C-alpha positions as CSV (number, residue, x, y, z in Angstrom):
1,M,-19.4,-16.8,23.0
2,T,-16.1,-15.3,21.7
3,P,-16.4,-14.5,18.1
4,R,-14.2,-16.6,15.7
5,V,-12.5,-14.3,13.0
6,A,-10.2,-15.1,10.1
7,V,-7.9,-12.6,8.5
8,A,-6.6,-13.8,5.2
9,H,-3.6,-12.3,3.3
10,P,-2.0,-14.0,0.3
11,C,1.7,-13.5,1.2
12,L,3.0,-11.5,4.2
13,L,6.2,-9.6,3.4
14,A,7.7,-6.7,5.3
15,G,7.3,-3.2,4.0
16,G,3.8,-3.4,2.4
17,G,0.8,-1.5,3.2
18,S,-1.7,-4.5,3.0
19,E,0.6,-6.4,5.3
20,A,0.3,-3.5,7.8
21,C,-3.5,-3.7,7.7
22,A,-3.4,-7.4,8.1
23,M,-1.2,-7.3,11.2
24,W,-3.0,-4.4,12.7
25,T,-6.4,-6.0,12.1
26,V,-5.1,-9.1,14.2
27,Q,-3.7,-7.0,16.9
28,T,-7.0,-5.1,17.1
29,L,-9.1,-8.1,17.5
30,Q,-7.1,-10.7,19.4
31,D,-8.2,-9.6,22.8
32,D,-12.0,-10.0,22.2
33,C,-12.0,-12.6,19.5
34,R,-10.4,-16.0,18.5
35,V,-8.4,-14.8,15.6
36,S,-6.8,-17.0,12.9
37,L,-4.3,-15.6,10.4
38,I,-4.3,-17.3,7.1
39,T,-1.7,-16.8,4.6
40,M,0.6,-18.3,2.0
41,G,4.2,-19.4,3.1
42,R,5.7,-18.9,6.4
43,P,5.6,-15.2,7.6
44,D,8.3,-14.0,9.8
45,L,6.4,-12.3,12.4
46,P,9.3,-10.6,14.4
47,V,10.3,-8.9,11.1
48,L,6.7,-8.0,10.3
49,N,6.3,-6.6,13.8
50,A,9.3,-4.4,13.4
51,S,8.1,-3.2,9.9
52,C,4.4,-2.7,10.8
53,G,4.8,-1.3,14.4
54,T,2.8,-4.1,15.8
55,S,3.6,-6.5,18.8
56,L,1.9,-9.8,17.8
57,D,2.8,-12.7,20.0
58,P,3.1,-15.9,17.8
59,G,2.1,-17.8,20.9
60,R,-1.3,-16.1,20.9
61,I,-2.0,-16.3,17.0
62,D,-3.6,-19.3,15.3
63,L,-1.4,-19.0,12.3
64,R,-2.5,-21.1,9.3
65,S,0.3,-21.1,6.7
66,L,-0.5,-22.8,3.4
67,R,2.3,-24.1,1.1
68,L,3.3,-21.8,-1.8
69,P,2.9,-23.5,-5.2
70,P,6.4,-24.1,-6.5
71,G,7.9,-21.0,-8.4
72,T,5.2,-18.6,-7.3
73,R,6.7,-16.7,-4.4
74,T,7.5,-13.5,-6.4
75,R,5.4,-14.1,-9.6
76,F,2.2,-15.7,-11.0
77,D,0.1,-13.8,-8.2
78,A,-3.2,-15.2,-9.6
79,L,-2.0,-18.7,-9.6
80,R,-0.2,-18.4,-6.3
81,A,-3.5,-17.1,-4.5
82,F,-5.8,-20.0,-5.7
83,R,-5.0,-22.3,-2.8
84,L,-5.7,-19.4,-0.3
85,A,-9.0,-18.8,-1.9
86,R,-10.1,-22.5,-1.8
87,Y,-9.0,-22.8,1.7
88,C,-11.1,-19.8,2.9
89,R,-14.2,-21.0,1.0
90,R,-13.9,-24.4,2.5
91,H,-13.5,-23.2,6.0
92,A,-15.8,-20.1,6.0
93,G,-18.2,-22.1,8.1
94,D,-15.6,-22.4,10.8
95,F,-15.8,-18.6,11.5
96,D,-18.3,-16.0,12.4
97,V,-16.6,-13.6,9.9
98,M,-13.8,-13.8,7.4
99,I,-11.8,-10.8,6.5
100,S,-9.6,-10.4,3.3
101,A,-6.8,-7.8,4.2
102,Y,-5.8,-7.6,0.6
103,N,-8.5,-7.1,-2.1
104,V,-11.4,-9.0,-3.2
105,M,-12.2,-12.6,-2.1
106,D,-15.4,-14.8,-2.7
107,F,-15.8,-16.7,0.5
108,G,-19.0,-18.3,-0.4
109,V,-20.7,-16.3,2.3
110,P,-20.7,-12.6,3.1
111,G,-17.4,-11.3,4.7
112,I,-15.4,-8.3,4.9
113,Q,-12.7,-7.3,2.3
114,R,-10.3,-4.3,2.2
115,I,-9.4,-3.0,-1.2
116,A,-5.7,-1.9,-1.5
117,D,-5.5,-1.5,-5.3
118,F,-7.1,-2.6,-8.4
119,S,-4.8,-5.5,-9.4
120,F,-7.9,-7.9,-9.1
121,D,-9.4,-6.4,-12.4
122,D,-7.0,-6.9,-15.3
123,S,-8.5,-4.4,-17.7
124,L,-8.7,-1.6,-15.0
125,R,-5.1,-2.4,-13.9
126,R,-3.9,-1.9,-17.5
127,E,-6.0,1.3,-17.9
128,L,-4.6,2.8,-14.7
129,H,-1.0,2.1,-15.7
130,A,-1.1,2.8,-19.3
131,G,2.0,4.8,-20.4
132,T,4.2,3.7,-17.4
133,G,5.8,0.8,-19.2
134,A,4.3,-1.4,-16.4
135,R,3.7,-4.4,-18.7
136,G,5.3,-6.8,-16.4
137,G,6.3,-9.3,-19.0
138,L,4.3,-11.7,-21.1
139,F,1.8,-12.8,-18.6
140,H,0.8,-9.3,-17.8
141,R,0.0,-8.2,-21.3
142,A,-3.4,-8.2,-22.8
143,S,-3.6,-11.3,-24.8
144,A,-5.5,-14.7,-25.2
145,G,-2.7,-16.3,-23.2
146,R,-3.2,-13.8,-20.3
147,A,-7.1,-14.2,-20.5
148,L,-6.6,-18.1,-20.3
149,Y,-4.2,-17.8,-17.4
150,L,-6.7,-15.6,-15.4
151,R,-9.7,-18.0,-16.2
152,L,-7.5,-20.9,-15.1
153,A,-6.6,-19.2,-11.8
154,R,-10.3,-18.3,-11.2
155,A,-11.5,-21.8,-11.9
156,L,-8.8,-23.3,-9.5
157,A,-9.9,-20.8,-6.8
158,G,-13.6,-22.1,-7.2
159,A,-14.7,-18.5,-7.1
160,S,-17.5,-16.8,-9.0
161,R,-16.9,-13.7,-10.9
162,D,-19.1,-11.5,-8.8
163,G,-19.2,-13.4,-5.6
164,W,-16.9,-10.8,-3.8
165,K,-19.7,-8.2,-4.1
166,R,-21.8,-9.7,-1.4
167,N,-19.0,-8.6,1.1
168,L,-18.8,-5.5,3.2
169,T,-16.1,-3.6,1.3
170,L,-13.6,-1.2,2.9
171,A,-11.6,1.2,0.6
172,N,-8.2,2.7,1.5
173,S,-9.1,6.2,0.1
174,E,-12.0,8.2,-1.2
175,W,-10.4,7.8,-4.6
176,T,-10.6,4.0,-4.3
177,R,-14.2,4.3,-3.1
178,G,-15.2,6.4,-6.1
179,L,-13.7,3.9,-8.6
180,L,-15.5,1.0,-6.8
181,S,-18.8,2.6,-7.1
182,E,-18.2,3.9,-10.7
183,R,-16.7,0.6,-12.2
184,F,-18.3,-2.0,-10.2
185,G,-21.4,-0.6,-8.6
186,V,-20.0,-1.5,-5.2
187,L,-20.6,0.9,-2.2
188,A,-17.6,1.0,0.2
189,K,-16.6,2.6,3.5
190,V,-13.4,4.4,3.7
191,L,-10.9,3.3,6.3
192,Y,-7.5,4.8,5.9
193,P,-4.5,2.4,6.4
194,P,-2.5,2.4,9.8
195,V,0.8,4.1,9.4
196,A,3.2,3.4,12.2
197,G,6.1,5.4,13.4
198,A,6.4,8.3,15.9
199,P,6.7,11.9,14.8
200,S,10.5,12.8,14.1
201,P,12.4,14.8,16.9
202,V,14.9,16.0,14.4
203,P,14.8,19.8,14.0
204,W,14.1,21.0,10.4
205,D,17.3,22.9,10.2
206,D,19.4,19.9,11.1
207,R,18.0,17.8,8.2
208,E,19.4,17.3,4.8
209,D,18.1,19.1,1.8
210,G,17.4,15.7,0.3
211,F,14.3,14.1,-1.3
212,V,13.2,10.5,-0.6
213,V,11.1,8.3,-2.8
214,M,9.9,4.9,-1.3
215,G,8.4,1.7,-2.6
216,R,8.8,-1.3,-4.7
217,L,11.0,-0.6,-7.7
218,V,8.4,-1.2,-10.4
219,P,7.6,1.0,-13.5
220,E,4.3,2.5,-12.2
221,K,6.2,4.1,-9.3
222,G,7.6,6.6,-11.9
223,I,11.1,6.8,-10.5
224,P,12.7,8.0,-14.0
225,L,10.2,10.8,-13.9
226,I,11.2,11.7,-10.4
227,I,14.9,11.9,-11.4
228,E,14.0,14.1,-14.3
229,I,12.1,16.3,-12.1
230,L,14.8,16.8,-9.5
231,A,17.5,17.0,-12.2
232,E,15.7,20.3,-13.2
233,V,15.4,21.4,-9.6
234,R,19.0,20.9,-9.1
235,K,19.7,23.6,-11.7
236,V,18.5,26.0,-9.1
237,K,18.7,24.2,-5.7
238,P,21.5,21.6,-4.7
239,V,19.1,18.8,-3.6
240,H,19.7,15.1,-3.8
241,L,17.6,11.9,-3.9
242,H,17.5,8.7,-2.0
243,I,15.5,5.8,-3.5
244,L,14.3,3.2,-0.7
245,G,12.7,-0.1,-1.8
246,R,13.2,-3.6,-3.0
247,P,13.1,-4.4,-6.8
248,G,9.8,-5.6,-7.9
249,R,10.9,-6.9,-11.3
250,A,14.4,-7.8,-12.1
251,A,14.6,-6.0,-15.5
252,H,13.3,-2.7,-14.2
253,G,15.5,-3.0,-11.1
254,R,18.6,-3.1,-13.6
255,D,17.1,0.0,-15.3
256,I,17.0,1.9,-12.1
257,E,20.5,0.9,-11.2
258,A,21.7,2.3,-14.5
259,L,19.9,5.5,-13.9
260,C,21.4,5.8,-10.5
261,R,25.0,5.2,-11.8
262,R,24.4,7.9,-14.5
263,H,23.5,10.4,-11.7
264,C,25.7,8.9,-9.1
265,G,26.6,12.3,-7.7
266,W,23.3,13.0,-6.2
267,V,20.9,9.8,-6.7
268,H,21.5,7.1,-4.2
269,L,19.8,3.6,-4.3
270,E,19.6,2.6,-0.8
271,G,17.6,-0.7,-1.0
272,P,14.9,-1.4,1.4
273,R,14.7,-0.1,5.1
274,Y,12.3,-1.2,7.7
275,G,11.1,-0.2,11.2
276,R,13.3,2.2,13.3
277,E,16.0,2.2,10.6
278,K,13.5,3.6,8.2
279,D,12.1,6.1,10.5
280,E,15.6,7.4,11.4
281,F,16.5,7.7,7.8
282,L,13.3,9.6,6.9
283,A,13.9,11.9,9.9
284,R,17.2,13.1,8.5
285,H,15.7,14.4,5.3
286,K,13.3,17.4,4.5
287,Y,11.5,16.3,1.5
288,G,9.6,13.4,-0.2
289,I,8.1,12.8,-3.5
290,S,5.9,10.3,-5.3
291,G,5.8,9.5,-9.0
292,C,2.8,7.1,-9.1
293,R,-0.1,8.9,-10.6
294,H,-2.8,6.3,-9.7
295,E,-1.7,5.3,-6.3
296,A,-4.7,3.9,-4.5
297,F,-3.4,5.4,-1.2
298,G,0.3,5.8,-0.8
299,I,1.7,4.4,2.4
300,A,5.0,5.6,1.6
301,V,3.7,9.2,1.2
302,A,1.9,9.0,4.6
303,E,5.1,7.6,6.3
304,M,7.0,10.5,4.9
305,V,4.4,12.9,6.1
306,K,4.4,11.4,9.5
307,A,8.2,11.8,9.7
308,G,7.7,15.6,9.3
309,M,8.6,15.8,5.7
310,V,7.1,18.0,3.0
311,V,5.9,15.6,0.2
312,W,4.9,16.2,-3.5
313,V,2.6,13.8,-5.2
314,P,0.9,13.5,-8.7
315,D,-2.5,15.0,-9.3
316,D,-4.5,11.7,-9.2
317,G,-5.0,8.8,-6.8
318,G,-5.5,8.6,-3.1
319,Q,-2.1,10.2,-2.2
320,T,-3.7,13.6,-3.0
321,E,-5.9,13.1,0.2
322,I,-2.8,12.7,2.3
323,V,-1.2,16.0,1.4
324,A,-4.5,17.8,0.7
325,D,-2.7,21.0,-0.5
326,A,-2.5,22.3,-4.1
327,G,0.9,23.4,-3.6
328,L,2.1,19.8,-3.2
329,I,0.1,18.3,-6.0
330,Y,1.6,18.4,-9.4
331,S,0.3,17.7,-12.9
332,G,3.7,16.8,-14.7
333,R,7.4,17.3,-14.9
334,D,7.4,21.1,-15.4
335,D,4.6,21.7,-13.0
336,A,6.4,19.7,-10.3
337,V,9.5,21.7,-10.8
338,A,7.8,25.0,-10.3
339,R,5.9,23.8,-7.4
340,I,9.0,22.4,-5.6
341,L,11.0,25.5,-6.3
342,A,8.2,27.7,-4.8
343,V,8.8,25.9,-1.6
344,V,12.4,24.7,-1.1
345,G,14.4,27.1,1.0
346,D,11.4,29.3,1.7
347,K,11.4,28.8,5.4
348,E,8.1,30.4,5.9
349,R,6.3,28.4,3.4
350,E,8.1,25.2,4.6
351,A,7.0,25.7,8.1
352,A,3.3,26.3,7.1
353,L,3.2,23.2,5.0
354,R,4.8,21.2,7.8
355,G,2.2,22.4,10.2
356,R,-0.6,21.5,7.9
357,L,0.8,18.1,7.1
358,D,1.4,17.3,10.8
359,G,-2.3,17.9,11.5
360,R,-3.3,15.5,8.8
361,S,-1.0,12.6,10.0
362,T,-3.4,11.6,12.6
363,L,-5.9,10.6,10.1
364,F,-3.5,7.6,9.3
365,S,-2.6,6.5,12.8
366,P,-2.8,2.8,13.9
367,A,-5.2,3.9,16.7
368,R,-7.6,5.4,14.3
369,F,-7.5,2.3,12.0
370,A,-7.9,0.0,15.0
371,A,-11.0,1.8,16.1
372,G,-12.5,1.9,12.7
373,M,-11.8,-1.8,12.0
374,R,-13.1,-2.9,15.4
375,S,-16.4,-0.9,14.8
376,V,-16.8,-2.4,11.3
377,V,-16.2,-6.0,12.5
378,F,-18.5,-5.9,15.5
379,D,-21.2,-4.0,13.6
380,F,-20.9,-6.8,11.1
381,L,-21.2,-9.5,13.7
382,S,-24.3,-7.9,15.4
383,G,-26.0,-7.4,12.1
384,K,-26.0,-3.6,12.2
385,Q,-23.9,-3.3,9.1
386,D,-25.1,-3.8,5.6
387,R,-23.0,-6.7,4.5
388,G,-22.8,-5.9,0.8
389,S,-23.8,-3.6,-2.0
């Protein structure tokens, strides 16, 4: 019989790494399985295809769109997701396997879950982003009100506190796998995310001496730090910066806009870019940078590497596995400035780093992800794979 598979994701929006994993999981399995995609709201599949590099046919997908609770599309994530969790638990018996494409989920039976970040554990979330200003407003601060809010969301979802631990767990990096083992006693298998886009054909010498940072404009992404770093670099090299991404929180978005106005001669706020437009933009620039110290993987970093850029990252998190070169991993502002100045304009070092990064980009290809996900799912279905920790 054809296996029945459900892929669940809380809200599919263009530009996210977990969205790409959900889309590629469906595309990987749809020829050999009866696949249902379960999500909140009405996803725009053509836009998602363009963003993720997939080619899902809406006519071939059993798309189950659940109504978003009023006022929760861009906030109150825990309350927004309770309806999805309840639906998945109620319908788990309709499928041979249920897959959470974004973080933990208690299906009531063993399933598969892919960990993209640690937003599911409030104390660890606060610990990882301490000092970034990523408080996120009243409902994200440690308080009795926050604890009550999370208990309410968990009760509405009908999930147990540790029910997710019975699942087979996939981590998006070795760093994530290590934290899962250390903090939760959960053993996970690493499956790097799929990063779409073809290698850039633009010659190095034809590119701008510009840096790019990508991602949602939220405090933990460290954009003010990046501007500080490159302001120091500019005292020696005339580089500039492009910021690509959509605002994650209105107040922080306004702060970033004000910073860009202050440095309007060389810092450019570009807004979000997707698909081919984003690929072509990256292809015109030489350098990339990340400011998020505890990034679980770093899809944006991998996209820039795939575009042929030389990319610097902080010294913690999964993004260090993407670049895997000490010269591209910095420990703070001054160290970043020194490491960037040691490379920028040195054609021999730039060429060596580009060659090394190009070799690593195959680790994050959609084909590699598809093969890995297919193997995990069919081993799970056949009973060959241990289904939990």
